[in-house]
N, C-alpha and C positions, 0 to 999 in steps of 0.2 A: 535850716538847722541840720547838723550832721548827726547821724545815729550810728553807733558802733554795732557791728554784727560779726558773727563767726559761723564757721561751717565745720562739721565733723570731717576730719581728714585733711584739713587745711590749717596749718599752724598760725598764720598771720590773720589778724582781724582786719576788717575793712570798715571804712566810714562811707555811708551813703546818705543822700538827701532823704528827708522824711517822706517825701512823695514816692520814693523808690522802695520803701520798706516792704510793702505787700508783694511786689514783684520778686524781691530777693527771698522773702519767706516762702514763696511758692517753689523756689529752687533749693530749699533746704537750709537757708541761712537763718540764724536766730539772733534776735536783739539781745545785747549784753550790756550790763552796767559797767561802772568804772572798775569793779573788781574782776571783770571778765566772766562773771556768772550770768546765766540767762535771767532775764527779768520777766515778771508776769505780763501776760498779754494785756494791753490796755483795752478796756471796753468802753466804747462810746455809744451812748443811746441816741437813736435817731430822733430828731425833733418830731413831735406829733403835729399833725396839721390841724388847723382850727377852721371851722366854718364861721364866717362872720355873720352875725344876725343884725340886719339893719333896722328891724322893727317896722319896716314898711310892708303893708299888706295890700 
């Protein structure tokens, strides 16, 4: 899936693959919506690990 991004000082927006967004953000690019305005950063919670209890002692 392609994500639209823009950078201050560059007129044209770019489209990058989702996997490349973090790389471009480190370079100053910002994810934008259809209206060209920056969108809020997505927050994803990491999955909590679980210990399995087998009940065997």
